[in-house]
KOLGU-35371 format. One record per residue (C-alpha): z, x, y; residue number from 1. Coordinates in steps of 0.5 Angstrom, whole numbers. Each point is the difference from the previous one (the first is absolute). Layout:
# KOLGU-35371
@w->Z&u->X&v->Y&num->NUM
...
# end
This chain:
# KOLGU-35371
@w->0&u->0&v->0&num->1
@w->-2&u->3&v->7&num->2
@w->5&u->1&v->5&num->3
@w->-2&u->-4&v->6&num->4
@w->2&u->1&v->8&num->5
@w->4&u->-6&v->3&num->6
@w->-3&u->-4&v->6&num->7
@w->3&u->5&v->5&num->8
@w->-2&u->6&v->-3&num->9
@w->7&u->3&v->0&num->10
@w->2&u->-2&v->-8&num->11
@w->-4&u->1&v->-6&num->12
@w->2&u->-3&v->-7&num->13
@w->-1&u->3&v->-7&num->14
@w->2&u->-2&v->-7&num->15
@w->4&u->4&v->-5&num->16
@w->5&u->0&v->-5&num->17
@w->4&u->5&v->-5&num->18
@w->-5&u->-1&v->-6&num->19
@w->-7&u->0&v->0&num->20
@w->-3&u->-6&v->-3&num->21
@w->-7&u->-3&v->-1&num->22
@w->-3&u->-5&v->5&num->23
@w->1&u->-7&v->-2&num->24
@w->-7&u->-2&v->1&num->25
@w->-3&u->6&v->-5&num->26
@w->5&u->-3&v->-6&num->27
@w->-1&u->-6&v->-3&num->28
@w->6&u->1&v->-5&num->29
@w->4&u->-5&v->5&num->30
@w->-5&u->-6&v->-2&num->31
@w->-1&u->2&v->-8&num->32
@w->8&u->1&v->0&num->33
@w->3&u->-5&v->3&num->34
@w->7&u->1&v->-1&num->35
@w->0&u->7&v->3&num->36
@w->5&u->1&v->5&num->37
@w->-1&u->4&v->7&num->38
@w->2&u->7&v->2&num->39
@w->7&u->2&v->-1&num->40
@w->-1&u->4&v->6&num->41
@w->2&u->-2&v->7&num->42
@w->-6&u->0&v->4&num->43
@w->-1&u->2&v->8&num->44
@w->-4&u->-1&v->6&num->45
@w->1&u->6&v->5&num->46
@w->-1&u->0&v->7&num->47
@w->-1&u->6&v->4&num->48
@w->0&u->0&v->8&num->49
@w->-4&u->6&v->3&num->50
@w->3&u->-1&v->7&num->51
@w->8&u->0&v->-3&num->52
@w->-1&u->4&v->-6&num->53
@w->4&u->-6&v->-4&num->54
@w->-1&u->-1&v->-7&num->55
@w->2&u->-7&v->-2&num->56
@w->0&u->-2&v->-8&num->57
@w->0&u->-7&v->-2&num->58
@w->2&u->-2&v->-7&num->59
@w->-5&u->-6&v->-2&num->60
@w->2&u->-1&v->-7&num->61
@w->-2&u->2&v->-7&num->62
@w->-7&u->-2&v->1&num->63
@w->-5&u->4&v->3&num->64
@w->-4&u->-2&v->6&num->65
@w->-7&u->-2&v->-1&num->66
@w->-2&u->-1&v->7&num->67
@w->3&u->2&v->7&num->68
@w->-2&u->-2&v->7&num->69
@w->3&u->0&v->7&num->70
@w->1&u->-6&v->4&num->71
@w->-2&u->0&v->8&num->72
@w->6&u->4&v->2&num->73
@w->4&u->6&v->-3&num->74
@w->6&u->-5&v->-1&num->75
@w->-3&u->-3&v->-7&num->76
@w->-5&u->2&v->-6&num->77
@w->-2&u->-4&v->-6&num->78
@w->0&u->2&v->-7&num->79
@w->-2&u->-3&v->-7&num->80
@w->3&u->1&v->-6&num->81
@w->-1&u->-3&v->-7&num->82
@w->5&u->-6&v->-1&num->83
@w->7&u->1&v->-4&num->84
@w->2&u->-7&v->2&num->85
@w->1&u->-2&v->-7&num->86
@w->8&u->-1&v->-1&num->87
@w->4&u->4&v->-5&num->88
@w->1&u->-7&v->-4&num->89
@w->-8&u->-1&v->-1&num->90
@w->-1&u->7&v->-2&num->91
@w->6&u->-1&v->-5&num->92
@w->-2&u->-6&v->-3&num->93
@w->-7&u->3&v->-1&num->94
@w->2&u->6&v->-3&num->95
@w->5&u->-5&v->-5&num->96
@w->-6&u->-3&v->-2&num->97
@w->-6&u->5&v->0&num->98
@w->4&u->6&v->-1&num->99
@w->-5&u->6&v->1&num->100
@w->-6&u->-4&v->-2&num->101
@w->-6&u->0&v->5&num->102
@w->-3&u->-6&v->2&num->103
@w->-7&u->2&v->2&num->104
@w->-2&u->-3&v->7&num->105
@w->6&u->-4&v->1&num->106
@w->3&u->2&v->7&num->107
@w->7&u->-1&v->1&num->108
@w->3&u->-5&v->5&num->109
@w->-1&u->2&v->7&num->110
@w->-5&u->6&v->-2&num->111
@w->-4&u->2&v->6&num->112
@w->3&u->4&v->7&num->113
@w->5&u->-2&v->5&num->114
@w->-2&u->2&v->7&num->115
@w->6&u->2&v->5&num->116
@w->1&u->2&v->7&num->117
@w->4&u->6&v->2&num->118
@w->3&u->-1&v->7&num->119
@w->3&u->7&v->3&num->120
@w->5&u->0&v->6&num->121
@w->3&u->5&v->4&num->122
@w->8&u->-1&v->2&num->123
@w->4&u->5&v->3&num->124
@w->-5&u->5&v->-2&num->125
@w->0&u->-1&v->-7&num->126
@w->-6&u->-3&v->-4&num->127
@w->1&u->-6&v->-5&num->128
@w->-4&u->-4&v->-4&num->129
@w->0&u->-7&v->-3&num->130
@w->-5&u->-3&v->-5&num->131
@w->-3&u->-7&v->0&num->132
@w->-4&u->-3&v->-6&num->133
@w->-6&u->-4&v->3&num->134
@w->-4&u->-3&v->-6&num->135
@w->-1&u->1&v->-7&num->136
@w->-7&u->0&v->-3&num->137
@w->-3&u->0&v->-7&num->138
@w->-4&u->6&v->0&num->139
@w->1&u->7&v->2&num->140
@w->-1&u->2&v->7&num->141
@w->-4&u->7&v->1&num->142
@w->-1&u->-1&v->8&num->143
@w->3&u->-3&v->6&num->144
@w->-2&u->-1&v->7&num->145
@w->4&u->-3&v->6&num->146
@w->-4&u->-4&v->5&num->147
@w->4&u->-1&v->6&num->148
@w->-4&u->-5&v->4&num->149
@w->-1&u->-5&v->-6&num->150
@w->8&u->1&v->-3&num->151
@w->-3&u->2&v->-7&num->152
@w->0&u->5&v->-5&num->153
@w->-6&u->1&v->-4&num->154
@w->0&u->3&v->-7&num->155
@w->-4&u->2&v->-6&num->156
@w->1&u->-3&v->-7&num->157
@w->0&u->4&v->-6&num->158
@w->1&u->-1&v->-7&num->159
@w->2&u->5&v->-6&num->160
@w->-6&u->-2&v->-4&num->161
@w->-6&u->-2&v->4&num->162
@w->-4&u->-5&v->-4&num->163
@w->-3&u->-4&v->6&num->164
@w->-1&u->3&v->7&num->165
@w->4&u->-7&v->3&num->166
@w->6&u->4&v->-2&num->167
@w->-2&u->5&v->6&num->168
@w->0&u->-4&v->6&num->169
@w->2&u->0&v->7&num->170
@w->6&u->-5&v->2&num->171
@w->4&u->-2&v->7&num->172
@w->7&u->-2&v->1&num->173
@w->2&u->-3&v->6&num->174
@w->7&u->3&v->2&num->175
@w->1&u->-7&v->4&num->176
@w->0&u->-4&v->-6&num->177
@w->0&u->5&v->-7&num->178
@w->0&u->-6&v->-4&num->179
@w->-7&u->0&v->-1&num->180
@w->-5&u->6&v->-3&num->181
@w->-7&u->-1&v->4&num->182
@w->-6&u->3&v->-5&num->183
@w->-5&u->4&v->5&num->184
@w->-5&u->2&v->-5&num->185
@w->-4&u->-2&v->-6&num->186
@w->-5&u->5&v->0&num->187
@w->0&u->3&v->-7&num->188
@w->1&u->7&v->3&num->189
@w->5&u->5&v->0&num->190
@w->3&u->0&v->7&num->191
@w->4&u->6&v->2&num->192
@w->1&u->4&v->6&num->193
@w->3&u->-5&v->6&num->194
@w->-1&u->1&v->7&num->195
@w->1&u->-4&v->6&num->196
@w->-5&u->-1&v->6&num->197
@w->2&u->2&v->7&num->198
@w->0&u->-8&v->2&num->199
@w->5&u->-1&v->-6&num->200
@w->-4&u->-6&v->-3&num->201
@w->-4&u->4&v->-5&num->202
@w->2&u->3&v->-6&num->203
@w->-5&u->5&v->-3&num->204
@w->0&u->3&v->-7&num->205
@w->-5&u->4&v->-5&num->206
@w->-2&u->-3&v->-6&num->207
@w->-2&u->3&v->-7&num->208
@w->-4&u->-5&v->-3&num->209
@w->-1&u->-3&v->-7&num->210
@w->-2&u->-7&v->-2&num->211
@w->3&u->-4&v->-6&num->212
@w->-4&u->0&v->-7&num->213
@w->-1&u->-7&v->1&num->214
@w->-3&u->0&v->7&num->215
@w->-6&u->4&v->3&num->216
@w->2&u->7&v->0&num->217
@w->-2&u->4&v->6&num->218
@w->2&u->7&v->0&num->219
@w->0&u->3&v->7&num->220
@w->3&u->6&v->3&num->221
@w->6&u->0&v->5&num->222
@w->0&u->-5&v->5&num->223
@w->4&u->-2&v->7&num->224
@w->2&u->-7&v->1&num->225
@w->4&u->-4&v->6&num->226
@w->4&u->-6&v->-1&num->227
@w->2&u->-4&v->7&num->228
@w->7&u->-3&v->-1&num->229
@w->-1&u->-6&v->4&num->230
@w->-6&u->-3&v->-4&num->231
@w->-1&u->4&v->-6&num->232
@w->-7&u->2&v->1&num->233
@w->-2&u->6&v->-4&num->234
@w->-5&u->5&v->3&num->235
@w->-3&u->7&v->-3&num->236
@w->0&u->6&v->5&num->237
@w->-6&u->5&v->-1&num->238
@w->-5&u->-4&v->-3&num->239
@w->-6&u->3&v->-1&num->240
@w->3&u->7&v->-2&num->241
@w->-3&u->2&v->-6&num->242
@w->6&u->5&v->-2&num->243
@w->7&u->-1&v->-2&num->244
@w->6&u->-2&v->5&num->245
@w->5&u->5&v->-2&num->246
@w->5&u->-1&v->5&num->247
@w->1&u->-3&v->7&num->248
@w->5&u->0&v->6&num->249
@w->0&u->-5&v->6&num->250
@w->-3&u->2&v->7&num->251
@w->5&u->0&v->6&num->252
@w->-5&u->-4&v->4&num->253
@w->-2&u->-4&v->-6&num->254
@w->-5&u->0&v->-6&num->255
@w->1&u->5&v->-5&num->256
@w->-1&u->8&v->-2&num->257
@w->-3&u->0&v->-7&num->258
@w->-1&u->6&v->-5&num->259
@w->-6&u->-2&v->-4&num->260
@w->-3&u->4&v->-6&num->261
@w->-7&u->1&v->0&num->262
@w->-2&u->5&v->-6&num->263
@w->5&u->6&v->0&num->264
@w->2&u->-1&v->7&num->265
@w->5&u->-4&v->3&num->266
@w->-1&u->-1&v->8&num->267
@w->4&u->-4&v->5&num->268
@w->-4&u->-6&v->3&num->269
@w->2&u->-5&v->5&num->270
@w->-1&u->-8&v->1&num->271
@w->3&u->-3&v->6&num->272
@w->-2&u->-7&v->-2&num->273
@w->-1&u->-4&v->-6&num->274
@w->-7&u->-2&v->1&num->275
@w->-2&u->7&v->2&num->276
@w->-3&u->6&v->-5&num->277
@w->4&u->6&v->-1&num->278
@w->-1&u->6&v->4&num->279
@w->0&u->7&v->-3&num->280
@w->5&u->5&v->5&num->281
@w->-1&u->7&v->1&num->282
@w->4&u->4&v->-5&num->283
@w->0&u->6&v->-5&num->284
@w->-4&u->0&v->-7&num->285
@w->5&u->-2&v->-5&num->286
@w->5&u->-5&v->-2&num->287
@w->5&u->-3&v->4&num->288
@w->5&u->-3&v->-5&num->289
@w->5&u->-4&v->5&num->290
@w->0&u->-2&v->7&num->291
@w->5&u->-3&v->5&num->292
@w->0&u->-2&v->7&num->293
@w->4&u->-1&v->6&num->294
@w->3&u->-7&v->1&num->295
@w->1&u->0&v->7&num->296
@w->-6&u->-2&v->5&num->297
@w->2&u->6&v->5&num->298
@w->-2&u->5&v->-6&num->299
@w->-6&u->1&v->-4&num->300
@w->2&u->5&v->-4&num->301
@w->-2&u->1&v->-8&num->302
@w->3&u->4&v->-6&num->303
@w->-4&u->1&v->-6&num->304
@w->0&u->4&v->-6&num->305
@w->-6&u->4&v->-2&num->306
@w->-3&u->5&v->-5&num->307
@w->-7&u->3&v->-2&num->308
@w->-2&u->4&v->-6&num->309
@w->2&u->7&v->3&num->310
@w->6&u->-3&v->5&num->311
@w->6&u->-2&v->-3&num->312
@w->3&u->-7&v->3&num->313
@w->5&u->0&v->6&num->314
@w->2&u->-5&v->5&num->315
@w->-4&u->0&v->6&num->316
@w->1&u->-3&v->7&num->317
@w->-4&u->-2&v->6&num->318
@w->2&u->-4&v->7&num->319
@w->-6&u->-4&v->-1&num->320
@w->-5&u->-2&v->-5&num->321
@w->-6&u->4&v->4&num->322
@w->4&u->6&v->-1&num->323
@w->0&u->0&v->-8&num->324
@w->-5&u->6&v->-1&num->325
@w->5&u->4&v->4&num->326
@w->7&u->-3&v->-3&num->327
@w->6&u->4&v->0&num->328
@w->3&u->2&v->-7&num->329
@w->7&u->-2&v->0&num->330
@w->2&u->3&v->-7&num->331
@w->-2&u->6&v->-4&num->332
@w->3&u->-2&v->-6&num->333
@w->-6&u->3&v->-4&num->334
@w->-2&u->6&v->4&num->335
@w->1&u->5&v->-6&num->336
@w->-6&u->-3&v->-3&num->337
@w->-4&u->2&v->6&num->338
@w->2&u->7&v->-1&num->339
@w->-3&u->0&v->-8&num->340
@w->-7&u->1&v->-3&num->341
@w->-1&u->-7&v->-1&num->342
@w->-6&u->-3&v->-4&num->343
@w->-6&u->-1&v->4&num->344
@w->-3&u->-7&v->-1&num->345
@w->-7&u->-4&v->1&num->346
@w->-3&u->-7&v->-2&num->347
@w->-4&u->0&v->-6&num->348
@w->-5&u->-6&v->-1&num->349
@w->-4&u->-2&v->-7&num->350
@w->-3&u->-6&v->-3&num->351
@w->2&u->-4&v->-6&num->352
@w->-7&u->0&v->-3&num->353
@w->1&u->-7&v->-3&num->354
@w->0&u->-4&v->6&num->355
@w->-2&u->6&v->5&num->356
@w->7&u->-2&v->4&num->357
@w->2&u->6&v->4&num->358
@w->7&u->3&v->-1&num->359
@w->4&u->4&v->4&num->360
@w->5&u->5&v->-2&num->361
@w->5&u->6&v->3&num->362
@w->-1&u->7&v->-2&num->363
@w->6&u->4&v->0&num->364
@w->-2&u->8&v->-1&num->365
@w->5&u->5&v->-2&num->366
@w->2&u->5&v->6&num->367
@w->-5&u->5&v->1&num->368
@w->-6&u->-3&v->-5&num->369
@w->-3&u->-5&v->5&num->370
@w->-6&u->-3&v->-2&num->371
@w->0&u->5&v->-6&num->372
@w->-4&u->-2&v->-7&num->373
@w->2&u->-1&v->-7&num->374
@w->8&u->-2&v->2&num->375
@w->5&u->-3&v->-5&num->376
@w->0&u->-7&v->2&num->377
@w->6&u->-5&v->0&num->378
@w->-2&u->-8&v->2&num->379
@w->6&u->-3&v->3&num->380
@w->-1&u->-8&v->1&num->381
@w->4&u->-4&v->5&num->382
@w->4&u->-6&v->-2&num->383
@w->-2&u->-7&v->2&num->384
@w->-5&u->-2&v->-2&num->385
@w->0&u->-2&v->7&num->386
@w->2&u->7&v->3&num->387
@w->-4&u->6&v->3&num->388
@w->0&u->7&v->0&num->389
@w->0&u->2&v->8&num->390
@w->-1&u->6&v->5&num->391
@w->7&u->2&v->0&num->392
@w->5&u->6&v->-3&num->393
@w->5&u->-4&v->-5&num->394
@w->4&u->3&v->-6&num->395
@w->4&u->-5&v->-3&num->396
@w->2&u->-2&v->-8&num->397
@w->-7&u->-4&v->0&num->398
@w->-4&u->3&v->5&num->399
@w->0&u->8&v->-1&num->400
@w->-7&u->2&v->1&num->401
@w->1&u->6&v->5&num->402
@w->6&u->3&v->-5&num->403
@w->-5&u->0&v->-6&num->404
@w->-5&u->3&v->4&num->405
@w->4&u->6&v->2&num->406
@w->2&u->1&v->-8&num->407
@w->-8&u->1&v->0&num->408
@w->-3&u->-6&v->-2&num->409
@w->-6&u->-3&v->4&num->410
@w->3&u->-7&v->1&num->411
@w->-5&u->-7&v->0&num->412
@w->4&u->-6&v->3&num->413
@w->-6&u->-5&v->-1&num->414
@w->0&u->-7&v->4&num->415
@w->-3&u->-4&v->-6&num->416
@w->-1&u->-7&v->1&num->417
@w->6&u->-4&v->2&num->418
@w->2&u->5&v->5&num->419
@w->1&u->-3&v->7&num->420
@w->-4&u->2&v->6&num->421
@w->-7&u->-1&v->-2&num->422
@w->0&u->-8&v->1&num->423
@w->2&u->-6&v->-4&num->424
@w->-6&u->1&v->-5&num->425
@w->2&u->7&v->-2&num->426
@w->7&u->-3&v->-3&num->427
@w->-3&u->-7&v->-3&num->428
@w->-5&u->5&v->-4&num->429
@w->6&u->1&v->-5&num->430
@w->1&u->-7&v->-1&num->431
@w->0&u->-1&v->-8&num->432
@w->-2&u->7&v->-1&num->433
@w->7&u->3&v->3&num->434
@w->0&u->6&v->-4&num->435
@w->-7&u->1&v->-2&num->436
@w->-4&u->0&v->6&num->437
@w->5&u->5&v->4&num->438
@w->0&u->4&v->-6&num->439
@w->-7&u->1&v->0&num->440
@w->0&u->2&v->7&num->441
@w->4&u->5&v->-2&num->442
@w->-4&u->3&v->-5&num->443
@w->-6&u->0&v->4&num->444
@w->4&u->4&v->5&num->445
@w->2&u->5&v->-5&num->446
@w->-7&u->0&v->-3&num->447
@w->-3&u->2&v->8&num->448
@w->5&u->5&v->1&num->449
@w->-2&u->4&v->-7&num->450
@w->-7&u->-1&v->2&num->451
@w->1&u->3&v->7&num->452
@w->3&u->6&v->-3&num->453
@w->7&u->-2&v->3&num->454
@w->4&u->-1&v->-6&num->455
@w->0&u->4&v->-7&num->456
@w->-2&u->-5&v->-5&num->457
@w->5&u->3&v->-5&num->458
@w->6&u->-1&v->5&num->459
@w->1&u->-7&v->1&num->460
@w->7&u->-4&v->1&num->461
@w->2&u->-6&v->2&num->462
@w->6&u->-4&v->3&num->463
@w->3&u->-5&v->4&num->464
@w->6&u->-5&v->1&num->465
@w->0&u->-8&v->0&num->466
@w->-7&u->-2&v->0&num->467
@w->-2&u->7&v->0&num->468
@w->4&u->0&v->-7&num->469
@w->-4&u->-6&v->-2&num->470
@w->-6&u->4&v->1&num->471
@w->2&u->6&v->-3&num->472
@w->2&u->-3&v->-6&num->473
@w->-6&u->-4&v->0&num->474
@w->-5&u->6&v->1&num->475
@w->3&u->4&v->-6&num->476
@w->-3&u->-6&v->-4&num->477
@w->-7&u->1&v->3&num->478
@w->-1&u->8&v->-1&num->479
@w->3&u->6&v->-3&num->480
@w->-2&u->4&v->6&num->481
@w->7&u->1&v->3&num->482
@w->4&u->6&v->-3&num->483
@w->7&u->-4&v->3&num->484
@w->2&u->-6&v->3&num->485
@w->6&u->-2&v->4&num->486
@w->2&u->-7&v->1&num->487
@w->6&u->-4&v->3&num->488
@w->1&u->-7&v->0&num->489
@w->-6&u->-2&v->-3&num->490
@w->-2&u->-6&v->-5&num->491
@w->-2&u->1&v->-7&num->492
@w->0&u->-8&v->-2&num->493
@w->-3&u->-5&v->5&num->494
@w->3&u->-6&v->-3&num->495
@w->7&u->2&v->-1&num->496
@w->0&u->3&v->7&num->497
@w->-2&u->-7&v->2&num->498
@w->6&u->-2&v->-4&num->499
@w->5&u->5&v->3&num->500
@w->-2&u->2&v->7&num->501
@w->4&u->-3&v->6&num->502
@w->-7&u->-1&v->3&num->503
@w->-4&u->-4&v->-5&num->504
@w->-4&u->-3&v->5&num->505
@w->-3&u->6&v->3&num->506
@w->-3&u->3&v->-6&num->507
@w->-2&u->-7&v->-3&num->508
@w->-4&u->-1&v->6&num->509
@w->-4&u->7&v->-1&num->510
@w->-1&u->-2&v->-7&num->511
@w->-3&u->-7&v->3&num->512
@w->5&u->-4&v->-4&num->513
@w->5&u->-1&v->-5&num->514
@w->0&u->4&v->-7&num->515
@w->-2&u->-7&v->-4&num->516
@w->-5&u->-2&v->5&num->517
@w->-4&u->7&v->0&num->518
@w->2&u->3&v->-6&num->519
@w->-7&u->4&v->0&num->520
@w->2&u->3&v->6&num->521
@w->7&u->3&v->-2&num->522
@w->-4&u->2&v->-6&num->523
@w->-5&u->4&v->4&num->524
@w->5&u->3&v->5&num->525
@w->5&u->2&v->-6&num->526
@w->2&u->7&v->-1&num->527
@w->3&u->-2&v->-6&num->528
@w->-7&u->-2&v->-3&num->529
@w->-2&u->7&v->0&num->530
@w->6&u->4&v->0&num->531
@w->-2&u->3&v->-7&num->532
@w->-6&u->4&v->3&num->533
@w->5&u->3&v->5&num->534
@w->1&u->8&v->-1&num->535
@w->3&u->2&v->7&num->536
@w->7&u->3&v->0&num->537
@w->4&u->-4&v->5&num->538
@w->6&u->0&v->4&num->539
@w->3&u->-7&v->1&num->540
@w->6&u->-1&v->6&num->541
@w->3&u->-7&v->1&num->542
@w->7&u->-2&v->4&num->543
@w->5&u->-3&v->-6&num->544
@w->1&u->-6&v->5&num->545
@w->-8&u->-1&v->1&num->546
@w->-2&u->-8&v->1&num->547
@w->-6&u->1&v->3&num->548
@w->-3&u->3&v->-6&num->549
@w->5&u->-1&v->-5&num->550
@w->2&u->7&v->-4&num->551
@w->-2&u->-4&v->-6&num->552
@w->-7&u->2&v->2&num->553
@w->2&u->7&v->0&num->554
@w->3&u->-1&v->-7&num->555
@w->-6&u->-3&v->-3&num->556
@w->-4&u->6&v->2&num->557
@w->4&u->5&v->-2&num->558
@w->1&u->-3&v->-7&num->559
@w->-7&u->-1&v->-1&num->560
@w->-2&u->7&v->2&num->561
@w->5&u->3&v->-4&num->562
@w->-2&u->-4&v->-6&num->563
@w->-8&u->2&v->1&num->564
@w->3&u->8&v->1&num->565
@w->-2&u->0&v->7&num->566
@w->5&u->5&v->4&num->567
@w->4&u->-4&v->4&num->568
@w->7&u->0&v->4&num->569
@w->3&u->-6&v->3&num->570
@w->5&u->2&v->6&num->571
@w->5&u->-6&v->2&num->572
@w->4&u->0&v->7&num->573
@w->6&u->-3&v->0&num->574
@w->2&u->-6&v->5&num->575
@w->-7&u->1&v->3&num->576
@w->-5&u->-6&v->1&num->577
@w->-7&u->0&v->2&num->578
@w->1&u->4&v->7&num->579
@w->4&u->6&v->-3&num->580
@w->5&u->-1&v->6&num->581
@w->7&u->1&v->-3&num->582
@w->0&u->8&v->-1&num->583
@w->-5&u->5&v->3&num->584
@w->1&u->4&v->-6&num->585
@w->-3&u->-4&v->-4&num->586
@w->-7&u->0&v->4&num->587
@w->1&u->8&v->0&num->588
@w->1&u->0&v->-7&num->589
@w->-6&u->-5&v->-2&num->590
@w->-5&u->4&v->4&num->591
@w->3&u->7&v->-2&num->592
@w->-1&u->-2&v->-8&num->593
@w->-7&u->-3&v->2&num->594
@w->-2&u->7&v->3&num->595
@w->3&u->3&v->-6&num->596
@w->-4&u->-5&v->-5&num->597
@w->-7&u->2&v->3&num->598
@w->1&u->7&v->0&num->599
@w->2&u->0&v->-7&num->600
@w->-6&u->-4&v->-3&num->601
@w->-5&u->2&v->5&num->602
@w->-1&u->7&v->-3&num->603
@w->-3&u->-4&v->-6&num->604
@w->-8&u->-1&v->0&num->605
@w->-2&u->-7&v->1&num->606
@w->1&u->-4&v->-7&num->607
@w->-7&u->-3&v->2&num->608
@w->-4&u->-3&v->5&num->609
@w->-3&u->-6&v->-3&num->610
@w->2&u->-7&v->3&num->611
@w->3&u->-4&v->-6&num->612
@w->-3&u->-6&v->2&num->613
# end
């Protein structure tokens, strides 16, 4: 949960407790196991004043907050936490009847969230707080936004298992009469990142869209919308922009600044009115990851985070958006990287011979070997499928192309079909061919690198995390040309994945239906269907508490390959979900072992270059 400044800019809050816990929205166990108790640790919200150097720690109970927001002043803030309203008598009666038996899908009484207000007062130089309960809602709250002009709280609903996207919508609570809950959207979209307009009457939000299986499915890129709280009218901003909206901020003079991705770059755009088009602003070539602007009409200052292939990410500031090309760096946290001999990077483009579609990729050359020939290749695939590899310098547990290049690999990051930044049609082309279409794009890229003399055909390797793991698992059943593979949180059996994931709607949409509706598509895209043809040694990594791509998928793959005599190793990381956010050592160990696996098996000559299918 990100810290947030108070309206005056004097305070900011942040959340923390004595023990790291998983994010409630990344774990479906509370839904599967309805008798689970909350945390036994006391949760705290911390407030810090930058002017007085005061730190105020507020006990809020045993349930971790899922959302926080300031009110219109520094004297109060709102938070939401999962409900613990069931009485001890209710719990005792339930356990007396059911003991430890789990009733799947059964929700306990008063399941949901409680929205509460913290009032802060200063008396005789001392700060005191009082907590008031505002309203109980029957869903998890992931975001809160206070709207002073309308005397409302706007929130985003969520559920541990997303089986219909009607479970992710916007709601409003009138603070003058909290008895009713007003539903603001019914969009079948994934709404998030709420911000309030300068006039205080419109709530902006981003959407990550997925249609339900029994409706017309339209897979599009990230979009920006606003809703008028006075009449409920919803409008799309940035109409006509062909790329993906990745972030935005409200302009102090009205309108928005948008971070829009086209191809491998993310630039800053502006839009004053909803009926106008977006305008590209002058800036640096690369990727702006986040943006924030002054809320005061007296100022028009903007802060951004920016990175490019050979420029590590820092925070930059400009007093006016017109000064973006000359923005001043506020941080130097990654300055050490600037002193290193970093890999040089270039855009690489090829065509899929099946349909002549042009595909982009990013090539990271080992230091000192820019544009050398016959280099050992490591193909590293992004998650998604609606993700994208960008013009940025990033190394994390799942995106570590620069690190791999410094270890001597030529790294290809392909933006295969399904990637954002290339138009809606580019994404829609993976419908009903979720693995096979992007997989063929990737193999065509490998062929092109070999044909151009850039990659050594006897030293080919592959890997990825999340959807990149899906593709890794699928590709080793299609060809024996890869010496080694490293797969994280990848699927192995698509029907069982649909039955156990916390987000079944998403995958089923890309498969064009449910398993019994389109069984031939599930069979055609199946990894297990051709696993007996796999020969590539593979290292598998997954969080032990993974629910997006459940750990069972990794067990199935490991056991199958063991029975087939294929070298395989499975790493389980305790208390980690899909985001690997609990223990930074886990991400470091994962990448360390993946590099060791690649080095161990790449010395072998290729098992064969024939395509299996």
